C-alpha positions as CSV (number, residue, x, y, z in Angstrom):
1,M,174.7,144.2,88.1
2,P,174.7,146.2,91.3
3,R,171.5,148.0,89.8
4,M,169.8,144.6,89.2
5,R,170.7,143.6,93.0
6,S,169.2,146.9,94.3
7,A,166.0,146.1,92.3
8,K,165.7,142.6,93.7
9,Q,166.3,143.5,97.1
10,Q,163.7,146.2,96.9
11,L,161.2,143.7,95.6
12,K,162.1,141.5,98.4
13,R,161.5,144.2,100.9
14,Y,158.1,144.9,99.3
15,L,156.8,141.5,99.9
16,Q,158.3,141.2,103.3
17,S,156.5,144.4,104.4
18,P,153.1,144.1,106.3
19,Q,152.0,146.6,103.5
20,W,153.2,144.2,100.8
21,R,149.7,144.2,99.0
22,E,149.9,147.9,98.5
23,H,153.0,147.2,96.3
24,L,151.4,144.6,94.0
25,H,150.1,146.8,91.3
26,D,153.9,148.4,90.7
27,I,155.5,144.8,90.9
28,A,153.0,143.5,88.3
29,A,153.8,146.6,86.2
30,G,157.3,145.8,86.0
31,G,156.2,142.8,83.7
32,A,159.0,140.5,82.4
33,T,161.7,142.1,84.4
34,H,160.4,141.2,87.6
35,V,159.7,137.6,86.7
36,G,163.2,136.1,87.4
37,P,163.6,138.0,90.8
38,L,160.1,136.7,91.7
39,F,161.0,133.2,90.9
40,S,164.3,133.5,92.9
41,F,162.0,134.2,96.0
42,L,159.7,131.0,95.6
43,P,162.2,128.6,97.8
44,L,162.4,131.0,100.8
45,D,160.3,130.9,104.0
46,S,156.7,129.9,103.3
47,Q,155.4,133.4,104.0
48,T,157.5,135.0,101.5
49,M,157.3,132.2,98.8
50,H,153.4,132.6,99.0
51,R,153.5,136.4,98.7
52,A,156.0,136.1,95.8
53,A,153.7,133.4,94.1
54,V,150.9,135.9,94.4
55,A,153.0,138.7,92.7
56,L,154.3,136.5,90.2
57,G,150.7,135.1,89.5
58,L,149.5,139.0,89.1
59,T,152.7,139.8,86.9
60,T,152.1,136.6,84.6
61,A,148.4,137.6,84.4
62,R,149.2,141.1,83.4
63,L,151.7,139.9,80.8
64,A,148.8,137.5,79.3
65,E,146.7,140.7,78.8
66,D,149.2,142.1,76.1
67,E,151.7,139.4,75.7
68,P,149.8,136.2,75.9
69,E,152.6,134.0,74.5
70,A,155.1,135.4,77.0
71,A,152.8,134.5,79.8
72,R,152.1,131.1,78.4
73,N,156.0,130.7,78.4
74,I,156.1,131.3,82.2
75,I,153.5,128.7,82.5
76,R,155.5,126.3,80.5
77,R,158.7,127.3,82.7
78,F,156.4,126.0,85.9
79,M,155.8,123.0,84.0
80,W,159.4,122.2,83.2
81,H,160.2,122.8,86.8
82,L,157.8,120.4,88.1
83,N,159.0,117.8,85.4
84,E,161.4,115.2,87.0
85,E,163.6,115.3,84.0
86,S,164.4,119.0,84.8
87,G,166.3,117.9,87.9
88,N,164.5,120.5,90.1
89,I,162.5,120.2,93.1
90,G,160.0,122.8,92.3
91,W,159.6,124.3,95.9
92,G,157.0,127.2,95.4
93,I,156.2,126.4,91.7
94,P,152.7,124.8,92.3
95,E,151.8,127.8,94.4
96,A,152.9,130.3,91.7
97,F,151.1,128.0,88.9
98,G,147.9,128.2,90.9
99,E,148.0,131.8,91.6
100,S,148.7,132.6,87.9
101,L,145.8,130.6,87.0
102,A,143.6,132.2,89.5
103,A,144.4,135.7,88.3
104,S,144.1,135.0,84.5
105,P,141.0,133.8,82.8
106,L,143.2,133.0,79.5
107,L,145.7,131.1,81.5
108,A,143.3,129.3,83.5
109,G,141.5,128.1,80.4
110,D,144.7,126.9,78.6
111,F,146.3,125.1,81.6
112,H,143.9,124.2,84.4
113,R,143.9,120.5,83.3
114,V,147.8,120.6,83.4
115,L,147.5,121.9,87.1
116,I,145.1,119.3,88.1
117,S,147.1,116.4,86.5
118,Y,149.8,116.8,89.2
119,I,147.3,115.2,91.8
120,I,146.2,112.4,89.2
121,N,147.7,109.0,89.8
122,L,146.8,106.7,87.1
123,G,149.6,104.3,88.0
124,R,151.6,104.7,84.9
125,D,153.3,107.4,83.2
126,D,151.6,110.7,84.1
127,N,152.1,114.0,85.5
128,Y,151.4,112.8,89.1
129,C,153.8,114.4,91.8
130,D,155.2,111.6,93.6
131,N,157.4,113.6,96.0
132,D,155.0,113.9,99.0
133,I,156.2,117.3,100.3
134,L,155.8,118.8,96.8
135,R,152.4,117.0,96.4
136,R,151.1,119.1,99.4
137,S,151.5,122.1,97.3
138,C,149.8,120.8,94.3
139,Y,146.6,120.2,96.3
140,W,146.9,123.7,97.6
141,A,147.1,124.9,94.1
142,V,144.2,123.3,92.9
143,G,142.3,124.4,95.9
144,R,143.5,127.9,95.1
145,L,142.3,127.7,91.6
146,A,138.9,126.0,93.0
147,R,138.2,129.0,94.8
148,A,138.9,131.3,92.0
149,R,137.4,129.3,89.1
150,P,135.3,126.3,90.7
151,Q,134.0,125.6,87.1
152,L,137.4,124.6,86.0
153,C,138.1,122.3,88.9
154,A,135.0,120.1,88.5
155,A,137.2,117.2,87.1
156,A,139.6,117.4,90.2
157,R,136.7,116.3,92.7
158,P,137.4,112.5,92.4
159,W,141.0,112.9,92.7
160,L,140.7,115.3,95.7
161,R,138.4,112.7,97.1
162,K,141.1,110.1,96.4
163,G,143.5,112.5,98.1
164,L,141.9,112.1,101.5
165,D,143.6,108.7,101.7
166,D,146.6,109.8,100.4
167,K,149.7,108.1,101.8
168,D,151.0,111.4,103.2
169,V,148.8,112.5,106.0
170,I,149.5,116.3,105.3
171,C,148.2,115.7,101.7
172,R,145.3,114.3,103.2
173,G,144.4,117.6,104.9
174,M,145.4,119.9,102.0
175,A,143.0,117.6,99.6
176,A,140.4,118.4,102.4
177,W,141.0,122.0,102.2
178,A,141.0,121.8,98.5
179,L,137.7,120.1,98.3
180,G,136.3,123.1,100.3
181,G,136.8,125.2,97.3
182,L,134.4,123.3,95.3
183,P,130.6,123.3,95.7
184,P,129.5,121.1,98.5
185,D,128.7,117.4,97.4
186,I,127.3,114.7,99.7
187,M,129.4,112.1,97.9
188,D,132.4,113.7,99.4
189,A,131.0,113.3,103.0
190,P,132.0,109.6,104.0
191,A,135.5,110.2,103.2
192,L,135.6,113.5,105.0
193,R,133.8,112.0,107.9
194,R,136.5,109.3,108.3
195,L,139.4,111.9,108.3
196,A,137.7,114.1,110.5
197,A,137.2,111.2,113.0
198,A,140.7,109.9,112.6
199,G,142.3,112.5,115.1
200,H,145.2,113.4,112.9
201,D,146.6,116.5,114.6
202,E,149.3,117.0,112.1
203,C,149.3,120.7,110.8
204,C,148.9,121.9,107.4
205,E,150.4,125.3,106.5
206,L,147.7,127.5,104.9
207,F,147.9,130.9,103.1
208,D,145.1,133.1,103.9
209,G,146.2,135.6,101.4
210,D,148.2,137.6,103.7
211,R,150.0,135.3,106.2
212,I,150.7,131.5,106.9
213,H,148.4,130.0,109.4
214,E,148.2,126.1,110.5
215,K,145.1,123.9,111.0
216,S,145.1,120.2,111.9
217,V,144.4,117.6,109.2
218,S,141.4,116.6,110.9
219,D,140.2,120.1,111.6
220,L,140.4,120.7,107.8
221,A,138.2,117.8,107.2
222,R,135.7,118.9,109.7
223,E,135.4,122.4,108.2
224,T,135.0,121.1,104.7
225,L,132.3,118.4,105.9
226,A,130.5,121.2,107.6
227,Q,130.0,122.8,104.4
228,I,127.8,119.8,103.2
229,A,125.2,120.3,106.1
230,P,122.8,118.9,107.0
231,A,124.5,115.8,105.1
232,G,127.8,116.2,106.8
233,A,126.3,116.8,110.2
234,A,124.5,113.5,110.0
């Protein structure tokens, strides 16, 4: 047990180091033995959570190459944590889900529709995440996958567009950011323009691949709108 605790603490030190990316290869090489500790870091502070999600995604992708069913079981574990019946809140789970699909073409092909389903509100029994704070992470996860594999996220566009009017203001900003990961579409412009003009200065937390930074909801709408230029500038 002390040896396991020591290994866990070493992983945590790696992720909280300024040179954390230099350790990712070794973390992923640990395979299934590192999955549990990485899961335990997901409820921590935002920066550690995102870095743990990256490491868990790469570890899962590495497993998918040699033990695809073991990797699929990790994704199913994400799905269970996001299931209301599990009794879990799921902090950090959408981020790890998105990172895993971004890192693995096999897993992305198998599970991208499931990830997108958490932002699809059909008004009946579905996978829609009705926890406002957790749903922010779901929008981020879809945006992360969209930036890595946009062809798999085309079906998310109408739901991201609908997310620009989400009842949670931060979700609106995250939906705008996620739309920015897809090829520009003039049909997104009207809703983005309304959100950009609304003057929402609430801040969204974003992970740039290394650290957390903040941008306002309306600024994110303006940035995505600018990608549709010249239509967005009209």
